[in-house]
N, C-alpha and C positions, 0 to 999 in steps of 0.2 A: 340261492347258494350263499354259504357263509364259511369263513375260515375258523379253524380251531387248532390249538397246539396239542399234540399228542405226547404222551410220556414214553410210549413204546410202539413199535410198528409190527414186529413179528410175534406171533403167538408161540406157545410151547410146541405146537406141531408145525411151526414154520409157515403158517398162513398169514396173509396180510390183507388189510382192507384200507386202501388209500382214501376212499370215499365212504361216507356213511349216509344211507338213504339212497333212493333211486327214483328215476323219472320214467322208467319203462311202463309203469301202470298195469302190470300183470294182475289180474283180478284175484288170483289165488296166493299171492306172495306171502310166505311165512315170515319174512323179515319184518313185516308190519306188526308182528305179535308184541304184546305189551311186555313180555318177559325180557325183551332186548333193551328196554329202558330208554327209548327215544324221548328226548326232552324238546324236540323240535318237530315240525311237520315232516313226514317221511319224504315228501317231494322237495323239501328245502335241503338240498344236498350239503352235508358238512364235509369240507375239504381239509384234510390234515396237512396243513401248510408246511410242516417240518418233516413230512413223511420221508422224503428222499435223504435228508441229512441223517435221520434216525436209521434208515435202512443201511446206509453206507457204514455207519458206526457198528451196527449189529452184525453185518456181514464180515467186517474186519475182525470181530472178536470171536467168530465161530471157529472152532478147532477142526471140524470136519465139514466137507462140502455136502450139500444136501439139495433136495428139491424145494423150491419156494413156490407156494401156491397163492392164488388170489381169485376172488370172485364168489366166495361162499356166502357173503352177506350183502354185498353191493357189487353190481356189475362194473368192472374196471373200464368198460367202454361205453359208459353213458355219454350223451352228447358233450358234456363239459370236457371230456378227455380230448376232444378235437382241438380245443383252445389251450387247455392247461398242459397236456402231454405228461402228466405225472406218471402214468403207467409206462409210457415209453422210457422216461428217465429211470424208472425202477428197473426196467429190462436192461438198460445200458449198464447199470451197476451190477446186475446179476451176471451179465456176460463178462464184464471186466474182472469180476472176482471168481469166475469159474464155477458158478452154481448152475443147477438146472432149474426149470420152471414149468409150472402148469397153470393154465388160465381157464376159468369157466366164464363164458360170456354168451349172451344171446344177440350180440351185435357183430355184423360183418365189418365194423370199424377196425377189428383186429387185423384185417388184411393190410391196413396202412403200415403195420409193423412187421410185415412178412420178412423183410430183409433181416431184422434183428432176430426174429424167431428162427430163421434158418441158421444164423450164425451160432445161436445158443445150442440148437439141436446138433449142429456139426461138432461143437466143442464138448457138450455133455448130453442133455436131453431136454426136449420141450414137448409138452403134450397139450393139445388144444381140446377143450371140452365145451360142449354146448347142449342146450336142452331142446328136445323136440317133443311137443305136446300134441299137436294135431297136424295132419296133412291137408286139412281143409283150410285154404287160404282165407276164406271169408270168416270162418270161425276163429282162426288165428288172430285176425284183426280185432276181434272182440276180447279174446282171452289175454292177448299180449299186444296191446294197441300201439306201443311206441318202440317196438323192437324190429329187427330184421325179420322178414317173413320166413316161413318154414322153407320155401324154395331157396331163398337167399342163403339161409344157414346151411342147407344141404349142399349148395354150390360151394360155399366156403369150405366145408369139410372136404369136398373133392379137390379143391385147390390145395389145401394143406397136404392131402395124400399125394398129389402130383409132385409136391416138393419134399416128400419124404418125412413129413411131420405126422407123428401118430395122433390119433383122435379118439375121443370117448364121448358118447352121447348119454345124457340123462333122459330116460323115458318117464317123464312125470311132469305134473300130476295127471292122473286119469280121473276126470271129474264125473261122478255118477250122473247118468241121464244126459250127458253132454257129449263127451268124447270117448266114453268107455265102450267102444265097439270093436268087433273083430276086424271090420273094414279099416278102421283107423290104425290098429296095431299092425296089420299087414302092410298098409301103405307106409308107415314109418319104418318098418323093417326093410321094405324095399329100398327106401332112401339110404338106410344105414349100410345095407349090402352094397349098393351102388357106390357109396362113398368109401367103402373099405375100412370101416371103423374098427379099432382094436377091440372095444368092448362097449356094453350098454349097461348103465347102472339103473336099477329099478328097485324101489322099496315097497312094491305091492301096487295093485291096481286100485288106486284111490288117491286120497289126499289127506292132509292133516289140517285141522282148524282149531285155533285157540284164541283166547281173548286178544283182540286187536285186529288180527287178520280175518276172524270170523265175521265181524261186523262189516268190514269193507267188502268181503266176498258176498255177503247176503245183499248188501246194497246194490252190487253189480248184477246179481241175479234178478233183483226187482227191475233193474233198468233194461236188461237184455233178454231175460228168460222168464216171461210172465208166469207166475204161479209156482215156479220151481223152488223158491225159498220155502214156501209152506211145505212142499214135499220133503225137502231136506230136514226141516224141523220135525216133521212127523216121523221120518225114518230114522234120523240120527240123534235128535235132541241136541245136547251140548257135548257130544262125544268128540274126543281128540282125533281118533283114527276114523276116517270116513271111507269105508271100503265099498267098492262097486258091487252091486248084486251079482255081477258077472265075473267077479274077481278070479275065482278058481279057473274058469274056462279061459279067460284072457291071459292069465299067467302061464298056463300050460301052452297056449299058442305062442307066447313070447319065448318061452324056454325052447320049444320045439324049433322055432325059426332060427334061434341063435345056434343051436346044435347043428342044424343043417348047413348053416353058412360059416361055421367056425368062428363066430363072434363070441368073445368072453362075456359071460353074464353072471358070474359069481361076484357079488359085491366085494367080498374080502380080497379076492384075487385082483380085482381091478384097482382097489384102493392101495394094495401092496405095490402094484405096478406104478401108480401115480407117485408114490412116496419113494420108490426105489431109485437111488442115485447110481448111475452106472460107474463101474470101476474104470480106472484109467486105461487098462488093457482093452476093455470093451469099447471105450471111446475110440481108441486108436484103430481097433478092428473095424468099427463102423465107418471111420474116415477112409480106411484103406479100400473098402468095398464101394 
């Protein structure tokens, strides 16, 4: 871990990353890609030490309230957060200034901040997002070695639902010849239905590989799935989009299950929901009920 000074904390789309890098160890992580310009080891977490000061200044200058998002590049609930509590400090500011928030995380550490999440959701809107990749706990430990297990994340979603917090799941990636099965899709859909999620984001049944994350991913295939690296190279070469051979069938299953259960699965609709800041009258009505 090391500290760095940042010049700005919010992006043009009101996203923020307090940390840069990650210690989750997910074998497929796109954030390792060379295009993101990391000048330090990915596991050597860069902490933006002036992030909270920057956030307060930027929130004060905003003319309109909006949703603030975090978690797109680095999970805000990596183990460092337990000690530093930067994410919680950011939440406190977002609540104080009357903004909404959405967090994408694979860690049940978010439950430590349930009190603040509830307060923000009562005042404006808070949406919790998580990724579900496999329902097989043993496979999860290989694909995502340092995160909360699939069951723990599913239980976290149910806890959020019980407290009136809307949730969204990212169903990705589906790794060809590993977790791209109908059994896995059905099992994850069962978990989502049980948790009452608002929507499921899916960009296709496969994954993306580019310079940086491809090399790391292939090294993990050599470690855990003997011979599979050769099959990937023979099948996909250096392609960026790695689609499952079962892609069409799996996507049809996914869409069908979503329609049956009333879960939103149109990416544009879900992203619009994540960015939509509720009007004051809507907030008052939500509090009334």
